N, C-alpha and C positions, 0 to 999 in steps of 0.2 A: 871846893868843886861842887858841893851840894847847892850852895847859894847861886853859883853860875848857872847850873842846870835849871833850877827853878826860874831864874831870870829869863833864860832862853825859852822855857815853856810859856811863861807868861807873855812874852813878846809874840810868839807864835799864835797864842790864844787871841791876843788883841788884834793881830793881823786878820785872823779868820773872822772875828766878830765884826771888824770894821768892813771887810770885803762883803760879808753877809748883809750888813746894814745898807751899804751903798747899792748893792745889787737888788735888794728887795725894794729900796726906795725907787730905783729906776723902773722896776716892774710896776710899782704903785702909780707912778706917773703915767705909764702906758695904760694901765687899767682905767685910771681916771679919764683918759682920752679915748676910751673904747667907743666904737660906733654903736654898741648896745645902748649907751646912755645918750649919745648926742646925734644919733641918726635922725634924719628928717622923716623916716618911716615910723618913728615912735610917736604915737599920738599924744603921749604924756611927756613930751620932751622937756618942757619948761618946769612942770611940777616935779619931774624926776630930778632935774639938776638942783632945784631948790631944796627938795627933801634930802638929797644926798649931801649937800653942803651942811645942812642943819644936823644930820645925823652924825657926820664926821665931827663937827664942832662939839656935839653932845658927848661922843665917845672920848674925844681928847680931853674934854672938860672933866669927865668922870675919871680918866686916868690921872689927871693932874691934881685933882682936889679931893678925890674920894678913894676909899679902900672898900673892896667888896665886902669885907667882914663888917663894915659899919653900915652897910645899906640895910634898910628896914624891910626889904622885900621878904615875904615868907619863906621862899625857897632858900635864901641865905641863912635865915635864923632858925629854920626848922631842925629838928633832930635828924641823926643819921638815918634812923628807921623811916621817918616820914619822907626823906629824900629818896631812899630806895624805892618806896611804894610809888612816889610821884613819877619817878623816871621809868619805873617798870610799866606804869599805866601809859605814859607818853610813848614808850617803846612799842607797846601793843598797838596803839593808834597808828604809829609810823609804819609798823609792819603790815597792819591791815591796809593802809594806803598803798604800800608797795605791791601787795597782792592785787588790789583793785587796779592799780596803774598797769600792771603787766597784762591783766586780762582784757583791758580796754584798749591798750596801746601796742601790744606785741604785733610785729609785722615782719615781712621779709626785709633784710638789711642788705645794702650793697657792699662794696669794696671787699677787702680780705675776709671780714667776718662772714659774709655771704658766700664766699667761695668754699670756706671750710665747712660751714653748716650744710650748704647744698650738697657737698660731697657725701655727707652722712645721710641726709634726707633723700636725695635723688642719685644715689651712686651709680645705679645701672643705666641711667638716662643721660649721663655726661659723656659727650663725644667731642667736646671742644679741645683743640690742640693745646691751648695755653693752660687750661684747667687740668689736662692730662699730665702736663710737666710742671704744674704749679708747685708741688711739694719737692721737686728737684731744685727748682729756683729758690724756694723759701722753706728749707727743712725746719726752720725755727718754729713753724706752725704745726709740727707733727704731734707734739705733746697735747696741744689743744685738740687735734683730730682724735687722738686716742681717748682723750677725756670725754669728748662728745659721743664717740662710739660706745664707751662703757656706760655713759649716762643713758643713751638711747636704748641699750639692752634692758635697762631697769624701768625707764619711764616713757619710752617711745621717742621717736625722732620727729620733732616739729619745732617750728619757731617758738611756740608757746613753752614747750618743754625745755628747750635751751635757754629761754629767758629765766626760768626758774633756777636752772644751774647758775646763771649769772647772779641771780638774787641770793642764792646760797653762798656763793663766794664773797659777795660784798658783806653780807651780814656776819659771816664767819670772821671776816677780817676785823669787824668792829669788836667781836667778842675776844679774840686773841690779843688785840691791841689794848683793850681794857684790862686784861690780866696783866700785861706788861706794865702798864701805868701803875696798877696797884702794887706791883712788885718794886717799881722804882720809887714812887712816892704816892702812898695810898690817899693823901690829902687832895690829890689832883684827880682822883677817879671820877667824882661826880661832874666836875667841870668838863673833862674829856668826854664823858658819856653825853652830856648835854650838846657839845659840839658835834658829836657823831649823829645825834638825832636831827639836828638842824641840816646837816650835810645830806643825810639819807633821804630827807623829805623832798629835796629838790635835785636829786641825782637820777637822770633819766637813763643813764647807760645800763641800768639793769635789763633793758630789753635788747641790748647788744651783746650777744654771746661771743666775746673775743677776748684775747689775751690781756686787754686793758683791765678787765674786771677779774678774770680767773687768776691772774698773778697776785692780786692784792692779798689773799690769805696766805700765800706762800711766803711773801715778804714779811708780813706781820708775824707769821709763825717762827721764821728763823730769827727775827728780832726778839721774840719771846724766848727762844732757845738761848740766845746770847745773854738776855737778861737773867735767865736762870743760872747760867754759868757764873754771872757776876754776884747775884744776890742770894742764891740758895746756899744754905749752910750744910745740908746733908749731902753725902757722897752720891746717893742714888738720884737725887734731884739734879745734881750737876752733870751726872752721866746722861740723864734724859735731856737736859739742856744742850749738851754736846751733840747728841744725835739729832735733835730738833734743828740746830743750826746747820749741821752737815747736810741732812736730808733735804730740808726745805730750801736752803741755799742753792743746792743743785737743781732741785725741781723748778725753782724760780728762774734760774739761768736757762734751763731748757725750755720753759714756757715763754720767757721774754728775756733775752740776754742782758738787757739793761737793768734787770732786777738785781744784779750783783753790785750795783753802785753803792747801796747802803752797806753791803758787806765789805767793799773796799774801804769805805769810811770807818767801818769798825776796825779794820786792820791798821789803818793809818793812825787813828786816835789811840788805840791800844799801844802801838809803838811809841807814840809821843809820851804817853804815861810811863811806859816801861823805861825809857831812856832818860826822861827829863823830870818826871814827877812821881817817882816811885816812893810812896809814903812809908812803906815798910818792906822788910826783906821777905820776898815771896819764894816759895819752894819751886825752884826751877824744874824739878822732876815732874811735879803735878801740872805745871803749865805745859810741858812737853806732852804729857799724857793726854791732857784735854785737847790739844791741837791734833794729836794722832787720832783720837776718837772722832773728831769733827771730819778729818780728812778721810778716814775709813768709811764713815757714814756717807759722805758725798760720793766717794768712788763706787760704792755699792749701788747707789742710785744710777750713776752713769753707766755702770756695767750692765745693769738690768734694762736700762733704756736702750742701750746699743743692741742687746740681744733682741729686744722687742722689735727695734727698727729693721734689723737684719732679717727677721723672720715674718714681718707683717705682710699681709696680702691685700691691704685696703687700697693702696694707691701705688702708682709708679714712681720710683725714685731712681734718679741718675745722679750719683754724687759728683760727677764731673761738671754738672750744670749749676752748682750752688753759686748764687750771687755773692761775690766777696764783699767784705766790709768796706773796702776802699771805694766801692761804688756809691755807698751812702754818704761818704765824705764828699765825693765829687758832686752828687746830687744836691747837697746841702750848701754849695758855694755859689748859687745864683738864683735868680728870680726871688721868690719868697723863702727860699731855703727848704722847701718841702718837696713832696713827691713830684716827679716830672716824667711824663710819659715819653718825652723826647729822649731822656736819659735811659729809661727803662727798656725802650725798644731794642737798642743794640745789645743789651744783656740777653734778651730772649733769642736774639739771632746768632749769638756767639756759640761756638762749638764746645767751649771748656771754660772753666773758672780762670785759667791762666790767660785766655784771650780777653775775658771780662776785665781782669786786672790791667792789661795793657791799654785797653780802651779807656778805662777810668783814670789811669795815670796820665794819659795824653790829655784827657779833658781837664784834669786838675792843673796841669802845666799851662794850658790855654787860658783857663779862668784866672789863675794867678797873674799871669802876664797882662790881663785886662784891668787889674786893680792897682791903684796907688795905695800907700798906707792910709791915706785919708779916706778914699772911697770905700776901702775894705772895712775900716772902722765904722763908717755910716751904714754899710751893709749889715755888719754884726749888730748894730743898735736896732736896725729895722728888723732883722731876723729874731732878735731877742724879744721885740714887741710881738711879733707874730707867734712866737713860742709861748708867751706867758700872759698876755694882756686879757685874753678872753676867759671870763669867769664861768662860761658854760662848758669849758673844756673842749672846745671845738665842736659843739653840737650841730649836726647837719652840715658840717664843713666838708666832709669827705664826698668824693663823687658818688653819685647814685646811692646816697645814704638811705633815704626812704622816698619811694615813688607814689605811694598811696596818698589820696586826698583825705583830709580829716572829716570824720562824720560823727564824733561825740566830743564831749568837753575835754576829756584827757587828750585826745588827739589834736584837738584845737589848741591845746597848751604847748605841745611839743613837736607837732608835725609841720612840715613846710606849708606855707599859706595858711597856718592856723590863725584864728581870730585873736588868740591870747598869746601867741609866740613871743611878741614884743615884751609883754608883761613878764613872761618867764625869763627872757634875756635880762630885763632890768633887775629882777629880783636876785638872780644868781650873780650878776656883776656887782651889785651892792654888797652881797655877802662876801665875794672874793676881795673887794676892796677893804672891807672890815678885817678879813683874815690877814691881808697884807699889813694893815696898820698894826695888828696885833703881833705879827712876826717882827716887825721893826721895833716894837717896844718889849720884845722878849728878853728877859734877863733871869739868870739863875736865882732861885730863892734860897738855895743851900748848896753846900759842897755835894750833897747827895745826888742832885740833879745836874750838876755842872758838867760831868763827863757826858751824860746823855745829850744835853743841849749842844754841846760842842760836836759830838758825833752826828747828830741830825743836821746841824748846820753844814758840816762838811759834806754830808750825803746830798743835801739839796744843792749846794754849790756845785758838786760834781755832776749832778743832774742837769743843772742849767748849762754848765760848760759842755757836757756831752751833746746837748741839743744844739748848741752853737756850732759844733764841729761836724756833727753828722746830720742826717735828714731830720728836719724839724718842721717849721713853717705853720704849725697850728698847735693849739694848746691841748689837744687830745693826749699828747705824749706826757702831759703832766699828771695824768691819772695814776700812773705807776709810782709817782712820788707822793701821792696822798697819804700813805702810811707814815712817811716822815713829816709831812706838813701838819697833819692832825696831832701827832705825838708832840711836835714842837709847840703847837698851840695849847695843848693840855698841860704841858710842863711849864709854861710861861708863868711868871708871877707878876701881876699888874701892880700890886702895892709897892714893888721895887722898880717898876718900869719907868716911873717918872724921872729917875735919875738919868735915863738915856735922853729924855727930852731936855733936861737942864743942860 
């Protein structure tokens, strides 16, 4: 029976790895086809294409014929102490760049981020009907509203202040993730740290105070809690891990419901190991106690949040007007698979969530009847491209994102009509392509990291599947899965990856 169970587990693991490889490969093809590289508006189109091809060949050659340990670069051969000093120095430089970037580029932002921030900044001056009912339609943004009100009580309410809130969340996400990596496999800490610094140096969303960035430390902290539960030897550390997992998983869900996808992956993988790959007899009572602690912590957060919402005086909330989840499925079934004002309009005109559900169900039935299996398959491929191909994570893609004209170097780097915007797009697109290449070549270097690689792959596949089913249409929604992506990149072992190519 033991052999049969292990065989089943190995088969499931191979299926997950194969599906992950195929899906990332499809995304890689889309990323290589991106308009950011091949647009006629790109003045460096030919040199970009040539350089990209050469870079990919160099990377593949390095994977095929070299091992990082054998490279003669100082950073790989230096002592642990020197690596720490070097990365600390680079971290200070990157953090200084982030501060400079915020001070030069912060501005009013459109779409939902602007609605929430404007509610805090200009509360008494908002008389628009839609904004009055906005948090009735989308109560999922209430925790962001509470967070910004609390932040404003300490540091004032302005776009600059909220940009620093976003910066704090992004950098806290890096710190908690590095702690997790250290606990999982300390030999991967420096590589993960380096990947973070590269990403932070080209991530402009720190000037966008929205759930995309504020949810990042919540996800990474509950992953840290799970890691403590798995890796800690002392009872007190495991209790801390249980509470971190429960508290921050619930906070993540309240900040952005899709933040629970990695949690679902944790549950799925833990069940797989429990039933098919249990290497030793575990104490069932201890396991039950851990689960109870996690649930109690989550319920306490939910209870406190509900009390806060029932007694808040910030905004008007009519619970009967909450837009149902089925609406986002309906909206994700046509055009580019993203937000549609045509679909959203009837939701705002409806008198209750039940009426919204009826409208959405009717729209789904109509749209399904318009597809054949072949045309729907093509639509999903097209939507997956829209969801994942853009290495800028949908920068400037939302309506009314930034209206201001650029007036300095930083603004010319990331604002619409900026002189260097094409260069920004090219750089982040190439980095995204390299990240996808690394994900394709990801392979566990030890049994120690095997569980986590499987877990993060399941989480990322779950995220991709979710975006295919629900509203997607732009790669901004991938930001919430960056905790999983960077941890996967950090744990990957390139000296073993050439077996994948073979």
